[in-house]
N, C-alpha and C positions, 0 to 999 in steps of 0.2 A: 675185564675192564677195571682199571684201578682209579681211585680218586687221587687228586693231587696230594702228594706227600713230599714236601720240601725236605732236603737233607737236614738231619738234626744239627741244630746250631746251639752251642753253649752260650746261654744268655746270662750275663751277670747284671744284677741290679746296680743301678747307679744312683747314689743319693746326691741330690743337688747340693752344690756348695754356694748357691747364690746368697748374697748378703741379706736378702729379704725372705729367705726360706722360712716357711711356716712350720714350726716344730710340731704343731698339732697333727701334721700329716704323717709323722713317723709311725704312729700306730696303724694307720691305713697302709703304709708301705709294707709293714710286717705281714699284714693279711694278704696283700697282693703277692708278695714273694712266696707265701705258703699256698696260694691258690684257694684262699678261703673267701666265702661270700661276704660282701660288704653290706652293711645295714643301710636303712634309709637315712639314719643319722649321719653315717659316713658320707652318703651321697649329698646331704645338705651341706656338709663341710666342704666337699669338693666344689660345690656350686658357689659358696660364699667366700672361700679363701682368696686372698689377693695373689697367692702364689700359684698362678695358672701354669707356670712352667713345670713345676713338680707334678701337677695333675697330668699334664701332657707326657711327661717323662714316664710316669707309672703306666699310662695307657700304651705307650710305645714299648715298654718292657713286656707287657702282656701280649701285644701284637707280635713281637719278635719271638717270644716263647712259643706261640702257636704256629707261626708261619715263616719264621726265619727271615730271609731277605726276599721272599716271594711276594709279588703283588699281582693281582689277577684282573683280567679284562675278558670280554667276550665280543664276538661279532654278532650283533643282534639287529633287529628291526622292529620298531614299534608300530602297532596298527590300532588306531582308535576307530572302532567300527561305527560309532554314532556318538554325537554330543548331545542328542536330545535326552532330556532328563526330567523326571517327575519331581525331583528335589530342587531346592534353591538354597544351597549352603552359602553362608555369607562370605566364606573365604574363597569361593570358587568363581573363576572367570571363564571356565571351560563350557559350562552347560548352556543349552538353548532350550526353549520351550517348543513344543510341537507347533509347526507353522512359522517359526521365526526364520528370517532370511538367512541367518548364519547357521541354522541347523542343517545337519547332514546325516544320512544313514547309508552305509555302503552295501551294495548288492554283492551277490556271490561272484559275479564276473570280476568286480574290483578286488575282492578278497583273493580270488585265485591268482590274479595278476600280481598282487602284493607278495603272495607266497612264492611265485616264480622269481620276482625280483630279489627276494631274500635268498633263495637258493643260488641264483646266479651271482650274488655278491659274496657267496661263501658263508652266509649266516648259519649259526647253529641254533638260533632261537628266534621265534616271533613272540613278542610281548603284546598282548591285546587286552585293552580295557575300554569301557565306554560308559555313557550315561544310563540311567534307568529308564529305558524307552517304554512309554506307556502302552504301545500297541503291538510291538513285535511279538510273534508267537515263540514259544520255547524251541520249536523246531529250527528257528533261525540260528540259534546259538549252537546247537549240535551240528547243524549243517555247516556252519562257519568253521568249526574245529575240523570236521571231516573233510571239508574242501581244502583247507590248508595242508592237512596231512596227506591227502590224496595227490595234490599237485606236487608236493615235495617228494613223495615216493616215486611218482612218475619220472621225476628228474634224478632219481637215485640218491635222495637225501633223507636222513632221519631227523628232519627239522623238528625241534622241540617246541611245543606250544605251551607257553605260560600265559594264563588268561583268567580274567574275572576276579575282582576283589570280593571280599566277604559280603559287602553291601550288594553287589550284583547277584551273588549266589542266592541271597535271601529274596531278592526281587524275582529271580527265576523260579523260586519255589511257588511264588504267587501266580505267575503266568503259566507255570506248568500244571496248575490246578492241583497241587499236592499240599497246599498250605492250610487245609482244614484243621482247625483246632489249635493253630499256632498262637492265636491271640488269647486262648483260655488262660486263666490265672493258675499259678502253682505248678505242681509236677505234671499235671495233664498237658498243659500248654508246652512245657519244656520237652516232654517226650514227643509230642506231635511235631514240634519244631525240629528236633534232632532227626526224626524219621524223614521229614521233608527234605532237609539238607542232605541227608545220606542218599536219598533217591536222586536228587538233582546232580550231586557230585558223581555218583556212580554212572549216570547216563552220560555226563560229560567225559568222564574217564573212558567209557566204552567208545565214545566218538573220537578219542585221541588226545584228550587233555593230559598234559604232562606234569604240571605243577601250578600253584597259585602264587600270584604276586602278593605283596604285603599292604597294598593300599586300603584306604577306608578306615584305618585304625584311628587316625588323627590323634586325639589324646583321650585316654580312658578316664574321663571325669564327667559326672552328670551335670555339674554346673556349666562347664565349658560346652558340653554337648547341647544343652538346652538353649544356650545363647548363640552358638556359632553354627551348629548344623542339626538343629532339631528336625526330627523325622527320619534321620539316619539311624541305623541299628546301633544299639549300645554295646558296651564292652563285652557283656556276657554272651551276646549273640555272635559278635565277631570272633571271640575265642572258641565258641562252639563250632563255627564253620571250619576253623583251622584245625581244631582237634579231630573232627570227623574226617577231614582231608588226610590227616596223619594216619588215622586208623585204616584208611583205604590205601595207604602206601604212597600218598602224594606229598611231596615236600612243599613247603611254603616259605615265604619271607614275611617280615614284619616292618612296619614303618612307625615313625613318630613325627607328627607335624607340630613344630614348636615355633615360638616367637610371635604369637598373636595374643589371645586373651587368657591363656593358661599361665599358671605360676610355675616356677622351677620345681617345686615339690610335686606338682601334678605330673611332671615328666618322670620323676623318680618312681612314683606309684605306677605309672604306665610301664616302666621298665620292670618293676617288681612283678606285676601281673604276667608279663611276657615270660620272665625267667621261671616263674612257678608253673606256667603252662608247659614250658620246655622241660622242666623237671619230670612232668608226667610223660611227655613224649620220649625222653631218653630212658626213663624207667621201663617203658614198653620195649625198648631196644635191648634191654639187659644191663644197662648201667646200674651200678650200686652207688648209693650216696649216704649222707649222714642225716640224722634226725633233724627235721625242721624245728627251728627255734623262733620264738617271737622276736620281732625286730626291736631294737632299742627305741624307746619312746612310744611303743604301742602296747595296748592292753593285751593280756593273755588271750582274750577272746578274739583278738585281731590276728592271731597267728595263722588263720586259715584264709581261704578265698572269700569267705562270706561277706566281710565288710567291704570287699572290693567289687561285689556284684557278680561273682562267678563261683560256681561249684562244679567241679568235674565229677563225672560219674564214678571215677576211681577213688573218690574221697578227697579230703582236704589235707591229708597227711603224707603226700608224696615226699620222698626223700629229697634233700638238697643235693643236687648233682652239679658239680663244676667241671669244666673242661680245662681250666687254667692251672691245674696242678701239673707239675713237671711230669712228663711221660704219659699223660692221659691221651688215649686215642681219640681222634675227632670222629663224629658220626659218619662222615663220608668215607672214612677209611674202613669203618665197620661194614657199612652198607655196600660199598663197591670195591673193597680191597680184595687181595688175592685169596683171603680166607672166607670171604662172604659166600654163604650157601647159595644165594640167588643174586649174583652181582648185577644183573640187568634189570631186576624188578624187586626192589626191597619191599618187604611186607609191612613195614612200619615207617611212616614219614616223620619229619621233624622240621623245626625252624632252621633255615640255613643261615640267614643273615638279618641283621637289623639295619635299617636305612633311615637315619635321621634326616628329615626334610625341613629346611627353613621356610617359613611363611613369607610369601611375596605379595605385597599389597598392590596387585596389578589390575586395577579396575573392578575389584570385587567390592562388596558392601563394607569390608573392613579396611579399605584402602587408606583410611585416615591414620592407621597404625604404622609405625616406622619399620616394623620387621626386625629381625635379630641383627646384631652387629657381627663383623667378622670374628672377633674374639669369642663372642657367644657361640658362634658356630663351632669353632675349634673346641671350646670347653664342653659343649653338649655332646659332641661326637666322642671326645676322650672319655667322658663320664659314662656314655653308653658302653664303650669297650670295657670299662672297669666294672660296671654294675651287671652287665649281661654276661656273666662268667660262664654260661652254658651255651652261648651262641658261638658257632665257629667263626663267623665272619662279620665284619662291620664295613658297610659300603659308603664311600664318599661319592654320591651320585653327581657326577660332574655337570650334568645338565642343570641342576639347581644349585650346586655349590660353586660352579665355574671350574675350569680345568686347572688354573693356577692354585686355587684354594684346595682342590682335591690333591694336588701334589703335596702340599704341606700337611694335609690330613693323613696322608700315608705315613707321615712321621708323628702323627698324633693319635694313633690307634686304628686307623682304617687299613684294610689289606686289599680292597677291591674298589675300582673306580667305574664299574659298569662297562658299557660297550659303545659301539659305533652309532647306535640309535637311529639316525637318519631323520625320522619325523617324530616330534613330541608335541602334542597339541594341548597338554594339560596346563603347562606353565610356559609362557612365552618370555623367556629371559633374554635380556639384551646381552649380546656377546661382543667382545672386542675382536680385533684382528687375530686370526689364527685359532679361534675357538669355535668356529662354525663356518657357515658359508654366507653369512648375512652382512658382513662388513662391520665397521666400527660403530658400536653403540646401537645397532638396529635390533629389533626383536622379531622373531619369526618362529613358525612351527618347524622350519627346516633347520635342525640342530644336529649336525653330523660332523664327526671326525673320522679320519681314516685310521687304519691299524698302526701305521708308522707313527702317527702323532701320539696315539695312546702309549705305544711302546717308548717313544722318546720321553714323554712326560713321566713315565714310571722310572726310567733310567736316570733322568735328571734329579728325581727325588731320592735316588740312592738305592733303588730296589731292582730286582730282576723281574721283567715282565713275563707272565705265564698266561697263555690263552687257555680258558676253561670253557666247558659247556655249562648249561644251566645248573647241573647237579654237581658242579665243582670237580669234574673229571678233566684231566689234561687233554687238550685237543692237539692232535698230530695232523699237520698239513702235508698233502702230497707235494713233493718237491717239483714235480713236473706240472702240477695244476693246483694252485693254491685255493681253488674253490672246492676241491675235494678234501674231505677231512674224515677223521675217525677219532674215537676216544681211546686213550692208552689203556 
């Protein structure tokens, strides 16, 4: 089984000749061409320059160097098992309290039926997240994963289960009664926390969990955390969950929720923390890098994770590893390529994609905020592609960006627009005609597009649509039965 490997494309950098081109971006262009890591000061300039077109051009250059003309999608189905949640995050309109009329919790019969629908629709993935239910036992979650996998296997499908944000994993540590000592201060508490996380992730993996989504990251900043989603895990714990998942051979994604009460620099720090965590993951895979240097404008003591609230057990001096240098293999090619020692079960996981998510003030406590503009969405995604130099993929999640915006984002640094989805209960975005099944201007949890629509959107944007599975392996469909599939 091989990962997607687009044909090599000779990519030539294009220097913008716009009359209002910002000459300060020339030095950043030089770094981008060389595949060198950008500093936080570089990121600040990318956010403040009026020359957004050159920013987008640089992001498109990196995207084409990594993926050529390929743009990826998948056939997936979302399953929100419960919206009952012990938290009350200000930006969230999804949660319900126990006993609320709008609250729901799915039983195993419902979950089995959803797995069957996914298989019958030819899906390669079920994506499942939910609220932090205060009374469900840990066995509910392992049973849910096992039920999905069992139903899929019965129907002859190797349906991948991507489930549970880092926030949910920490909640499961508590209800699995393995959280003893997690609240202790210092190294003792950190050690207990990591042991509990490893226990829970191992049990879920044994039940059939295939990977983790990237939700729950929001923005890695204590000020924003305490104001917008106090009670949720902080950045160090979120990163621990994903790091341990990688150690167990599970791939994960990462998100950035922007456009609410955070500042632009907070987004850059968030990206910096993610790429440093990815440095560690790629080093475990055998990548070699360069010595980490302090960022411009930062004190020497700030060159490690400490000031950002995270210290990995491998130390704070992981090498800087970029994937954007010409000729550098992507992690999926190493894990699943023809030379991989164990192509079906990589022993070390990594971050696959960054998914920038715009904040929508849709009935939550922060609904008085305007949310980000369209240009801010393009700029943030392009900067994510430039700053996250060791992430293979950048996803324009069409559900929250809209399909027309996702098309332009494919030209602004994104290489993936996600999948068919069907149901998405987290954000109820109003869609126009042709972007769902709800009609002009309506909002619903039924947010579905068919494969033909996704392929057309990608082609209209000037790219070649490639169906992938969750792990970015090319999906081959049976010519006689398009519901039957295999990975190349």
